[in-house]
N, C-alpha and C positions, 0 to 999 in steps of 0.2 A: 485098312487105311494106312498109308505110309506117312512118315514124318513130313514129307513134302506136301502130300494131299492136305494135311492138317494145317498148313500155313494159311489157308483161306479164312480161318477163324480170325486172324489178325486183320484181314481186309474188312470183315464184318465189324470188328471193333473200330476200325478207322471210319467206316461209313456212319456208325452210330455216333461217334465223336463229332464228325463233321455236321451232322444234323443238329446235334445239341448246341454246338458253338455257333452255327448259323442263326439259330433261333435267339441265342443270347446276344450276339453281336448286332443282329438286325434290330432287336429290341433296344439295345443301347443307342444305336444310331437314330432310331425313331424318336426316342425320348429327348435326345440332346440336339439332333440336327447336325452333328459333327461329321464333316466329310472325311476326317481321319478315321473315325469309327466305321464309316461306310466302307472305306478302303480295306479295313481289317475284316469286315464282313464279306467283302468281295473275295478276299483270299480264301476264306473258309468255304465259299461256294466252289472254288477251284479244288479245294481239298476233297469235297464230296465227289465231284466228277472224277478226280484222280483215284479216289478210293474204289469207285465202281470199276474203273479201268484196271486197277490192281486186282480186284476180285476175279475179273475175267482172265487176266494174264496168268495169275497163279493157277487157275483151273486148267488152262491150256498147258502151262509148263509142267504140270503134274502128270499129264498123259504119258503113257509108255510109248516106246518106239513102235512104229508101224511100217507098212510097206512104202508109204510116201515120205516118211520122216524116220529114216533108219537110225539116226543119232538122237532121237527123242525130240521134245518140244521145249527144252529148257530156255532157248533164246527168246521165247515169247515174253519173258520178263523185261527185256530191253525195250520192247515196244511200249510197255506201260510207263517206264521211266521217261521215255521220249515224249509220250503224250502229256505226262505231267509237266515236263519242262515247257512244252509248247503252250499249255494252258496257263502256266505262270506268266508267260509273255503277254497273252491276251488280257489277263487280269491286270497286269501292270499298265497296259495302255489305257484300260478303262479307268483305273485309279487316277492316272495323270490327267485324263480328260476331265474327270469330276473335280479334281483339285484346281486345275486352271480356271474352270468355270467359277469356282468359289473365290478364287483370287480376284477375278474380275467383278464378281457380285458378292461381296462379303455379307454374312448374316450373323447375328448374335447366337450364341449357344445357350441351351437351356438345360436345367436339371442335371448338371454335370456330375454331381455326387452320385446319383443313382446310376447314371451311365457308366461311370468309372467302376463302381462296385460290380455291376453286371459283367464288365469286361475282365475284371480280375478273376471272376469265377471261370469264365471261358478260357482264360490263359492257363489257369491251374489244370483244367481238364486236358487241354492240348499238351501241356508239359508232361503230364503223367503218361499219356498215350505215346508221345514222341519217344520217351525213354524206353517204353516197352517195345516199340517197333524197331528202334535202333539196335537194341540188344538181340532181338529175334533175327534181324537182318545179318548181324555179325555171326550169330550162332549157325544160321542156315546158309550163309553166303548168298543171300537174296538181294539183288540190286533193287528189286521192287519194294521190299520192305524198308530197305535202307533209304531209298529215295523218298518214300512217304514219311519216314521218320524225320529225315532232314527238313522236309517241307514243313512238317508240324513244328519242328524246333524253330525254323525261321519264322513261322507264324507267331510263335511265342515271343520271339525277339521283337517282331513287328508290333505286337500288342503292347509290349513293355514300352516301346518308343512312343506309341500313340498315347498311352496312359500318361507318360511324363509330359508330353506336349499339352494334352488336355488339362492336366493339373496346373501347368504354368498359365494356360489361358484362364483357368478359373481364378487364379490369384492375381493376375495382371490385367486381364481383359484384352490381351493382345490376340484378337481372333485371327489375325493373319498367320499365326503359328499353325493353325489347324490345317489349312491346305498345304503349307510348306512341309509339315511332317508327313502328309499323305504322299507328296511327291518323293520324299526321302524313302518312304516305305516301298514305293513302286520301283525305285532304282535298286534298292536292296534285293527285292525278290527277282528282279531281272538277272542279277548275278547268280542266284540260286537256279533259275531256269536254264541259264547257260551251262552251268556245271552238270545238271541232270542230262541235258541233251548231249553234251560232250561225252559223258560216261556211257550212255546208251549207244552212241555211235562207235566208241572204241570197242565195246563188247561185240557189236555186229561185225566189226572188222577183224575178228579173231585175234585180239591182242594176246601177247604171250602172258604166261603166269607171272605173278609178282616175284621179285627177286628172292624173297624168303622161301617160297615154294620151290623155285628152281634150285636154290641152295640145298634144300632137303633132298631133292631128287639126285643132285650130283653127289652128295654124301652117301646116299644109298648105293649108287652105282659104284662109287669108289670101293665099297665093301666087297664087290664081286670082281673088280679088275685084277688081272693076273697075267703072266706071260701068255696064257692061252685064251684069255677073255679080254676084249676091249670094246668100248662103245664110242660111237660118234654119230654125227648128224642128228643131234638131239633137238627136237622141236616141241613146243608147247603152245597151247591156246586155251582160252576160257570160253565156255559156252553156257551162260547163265550160272547155275550153281555147280555145273559139271566142269571138270578139268580134263584136258586131253594131252597125252604124251605120245610122241612117235620118235623112235630111235633105231639105229642099226647096231646089232651086236655081232662082233667079229670073233670067230672061233676057228680052230684048226680045220682045214678042209677034210682031213682024214676022220674026223669025228663022225659017229653015226647020227642019223636024224634023231634017234631016241635020246642020245646023250646031249645033243644041242637043245632039244626040247625040254629036257629036265632042267637045264640051267636057266632057260627062259622062264620056266614056271617059278623057279626060286627067285629070279630077279623081279618078276611081277609081284610075287608075294611080299618081297622086301619093300618095294615101292608103295604098295597098298598100305603098308604099316605106317608110313611117314606122311602120306598125302591122301586125304579122304576123297571119295567120289572121283577117282582118277581112272580114266579110260586109256588103256595102254595098247600100243601097236608096236611090236618088235620085229624088225626084219633081220633074219639070220644070214650072215655072209661069211665066206672063207677069209681068214685073216691073211693068207698068203697072196690073195688076188689084189693087184693095185687098184682095180676098179671099185673095190670095197671101200676105198678111202675117198672116193669122189664126194664132194659136198653138194648139197641141194641148192646152195647159194651160188649158182653158176649163171 
């Protein structure tokens, strides 16, 4: 099992967390009748569906390259993030619908103390797992884990907002605050859904590597530049956790194929030292030929 295969354990953790929090938040809603707590529970249902999608996407992404997918399956992670973003939009619409109905037909809330206590437990569970997923996402450069971690962190913020509102209702009796906070929750998670969809779309569009990684690549190439060796036409892209680099290396035309190949091997080794999971394609060209300097941006 590779370290990428092992990422599915985080998906199972997210699934278990979603089931626990759904049970807790649904119980809190059932006891209190709060539409704010109902909106919080609805977001946890989205968490569960998203976690299942994450499990599937991570399994596909871990598959090796094959005849039909020569560059592997890493981009499958972007679909999971996109699905999660879309599900967040659906949840937000459902929350707004329930909140508007409660605004039109207000009802008193009951047993708020018990409901708040149950929601606090759910919030703690979500917070702990969110931190675990965000750290794993950064460590493994997984947009899927990062997206799920962000969603859980948003869920934590959502729960905190709901708890504050319900607490105010308990002390003041202003039940109108309950549906108002539910609508605020919906608007907040709409922004999260938008960001997830935007990030997954950028990944599918072969976005270039971050400036930090490009800077490391340029520094490594500078170490090999000389009167006999030059580089140009450097292109990068991200594909899931994988990074891709394509460039032209210019050397004297009189060099033997073996000599040029030896330098290419050294350059690739130097690049692999500074950027992990980097797939490199180097096109060797004669430095004296004007055509070697033509840019791909034509």
